[in-house]
C-alpha positions, 0 to 999 in steps of 0.5 A: 495543470496535471493533478498529483494523485497524492493530493488530498482533494482531487478536483478533476472529473471522476470518470469512474471505471471498472477494472479487473485483476487477479490476485492470489488466484482470485478475480476481483473487479475494482472501481477506479477513477481519475485523480487517483493512482493507477486509475487504469488498473493494477499497476506493474509495481503493485502487481509484482509485490502481490505476485512475489509475496504470499498473503500475510497469513499469520498477521492480525493487523496489517497496514496498507500504506498509500492504499489508493483504491484498495488493490492491496487492502482488499485481497489481504482482507479476503485471504486473511480472515482473521486480520484487520486492515488499516487502509490509509491514503491522503487522497479523499477520492482514493479512500472513497473508492477503497471503501467501495471496493472493500464492500464489493468484495465483502470485507468492509467490516475488516478494512478500515479506510482512513486518512493518515492522521485519523489512525489511532495513536496506539495502532501497531501492525504485524505487517505493512504493505506498500507501493510507496509514493516515491514521487513525493520527494526523498525528504517527504518519503523518508519522513513518511516511512519512518513515521509508519515503520515505527508502528511495526510490531516487534516481530513485524515486517514491512513489504515494499516495492520500489522501482530500481530507477526510482532509487530502490537500492539507495532507499534500501541502504538508507533504511538499514542505516536508520536502524531498519534492516532491509533486504531485497526479496526479489527483483522483477521487471525493473522493480525491487521488493524489499522487506524491512524489520526492526533492528 
């Protein structure tokens, strides 16, 4: 049976590998593994999010929601030295890799990798970045987004990338209806980059 990358404890072999990616003009080497999202390298959706959005240079606190092996958290911490990044993921193996990749990039002191339930209750964020796990199902996705959007600072923004064929337009409408005005920032290669703010 194929394991879902959003499971908590992958049981299959790790088969670790190194992949390279260029983000915001810097070259990175990341370690990935089986049982985590995008084990073969930077996925198309996350690449589009990073290519179309500038680093959050004014942020002091950033949440990488569903961090995987750290493709967003690590470059954000590298480019925004005053920011603390909370990188969260339910997948234990992904968290282990994110810690490893943050250490390799020299930003482990500002990337706090943790399970979602371990995030301090008082934590709020200037920005949330995510390639959200659409495939967990609509109800679970809605619950996930509302839970974490509520952590946005008053002037904060959440930046998400969602495939058009995976319901990006309906998600945009739903978020707006829930009191979270959401605009489409750009479209590229079948993906929408969305920006959500408090209503």
